[in-house]
C-alpha positions as CSV (number, residue, x, y, z in Angstrom):
1,M,3.3,17.2,-38.3
2,S,2.9,15.4,-35.0
3,S,2.7,17.3,-31.7
4,C,3.6,16.4,-28.1
5,T,0.7,15.1,-26.1
6,R,1.9,17.1,-23.0
7,C,3.1,20.5,-24.3
8,K,1.7,20.5,-27.9
9,R,5.0,21.4,-29.5
10,G,5.9,19.9,-32.9
11,L,7.8,16.6,-33.0
12,T,10.3,15.7,-35.7
13,D,12.2,12.8,-34.1
14,P,10.8,9.4,-35.2
15,I,11.0,8.0,-31.7
16,S,9.3,11.0,-30.2
17,I,6.6,10.8,-32.8
18,K,6.0,7.1,-32.0
19,R,5.8,7.9,-28.2
20,G,3.7,11.0,-28.7
21,Y,6.0,13.0,-26.4
22,G,9.2,15.0,-26.8
23,P,12.3,14.0,-24.8
24,V,11.7,16.4,-21.9
25,C,8.0,15.7,-21.7
26,W,8.6,11.9,-21.9
27,A,11.0,12.1,-18.9
28,K,8.4,14.2,-17.0
29,A,5.6,11.7,-17.9
30,Q,7.8,8.8,-16.7
31,A,8.5,10.5,-13.4
32,D,4.8,11.2,-12.9
33,K,4.0,7.6,-13.6
34,S,6.6,6.4,-11.1
35,K,5.2,8.7,-8.4
36,E,1.7,7.5,-9.0
37,E,2.8,3.9,-8.8
38,Q,4.5,4.7,-5.4
39,R,1.4,6.4,-4.2
40,E,-0.7,3.4,-5.1
41,S,1.7,0.9,-3.4
42,G,1.8,3.0,-0.2
43,G,5.5,3.8,-0.5
44,F,5.2,7.5,-1.2
45,Y,4.5,10.4,1.0
46,D,4.3,13.9,-0.6
47,G,3.5,15.9,2.6
48,G,-0.2,15.8,2.0
49,D,-2.9,14.0,3.9
50,I,-1.9,10.9,5.8
51,V,-4.1,8.0,4.8
52,L,-4.6,5.0,7.1
53,H,-6.2,1.9,5.7
54,R,-6.4,-1.8,6.3
55,E,-4.6,-4.2,4.0
56,K,-5.0,-8.0,4.6
57,G,-6.0,-7.3,8.2
58,N,-3.1,-5.0,8.9
59,A,-3.2,-1.2,9.4
60,T,-1.0,0.6,6.9
61,T,-0.4,4.2,5.9
62,N,0.9,6.2,2.9
63,V,3.9,7.3,5.0
64,P,7.0,5.1,4.5
65,H,8.4,3.7,7.7
66,A,10.6,0.9,9.0
67,I,10.5,-1.0,12.2
68,V,13.4,-3.1,13.5
69,L,12.8,-5.9,16.0
70,H,15.3,-5.7,18.9
71,Q,15.6,-8.5,21.4
72,T,15.4,-7.8,25.1
73,L,15.6,-10.0,28.2
74,M,11.8,-9.8,28.6
75,G,11.0,-10.6,25.0
76,A,10.7,-8.6,21.8
77,E,10.4,-4.9,21.7
78,L,9.6,-2.7,18.7
79,K,11.7,0.4,18.1
80,P,11.9,2.7,15.1
81,A,14.6,1.9,12.6
82,G,17.8,3.9,13.2
83,D,17.3,3.9,17.0
84,T,20.7,2.8,18.2
85,E,20.3,3.5,21.9
86,V,21.2,0.4,24.0
87,D,18.9,-0.5,26.9
């Protein structure tokens, strides 16, 4: 009898046996994989350490953020996304 890689319970379903995971553990494994991919791409922040690194000459962090370019009379000004205050 096959057992789940994650929880070691017995597997009887042919698809689960092929995967090596039961349905609940498979869903958890996929969620973990998705979080890890987000961490690696810099698009995930779990409340832990903030990491600053350079990527292609630009500084980037593991904290998702968005900047919107607003036009002013004197040129371009950077403001955080969602800032709707008019100058």
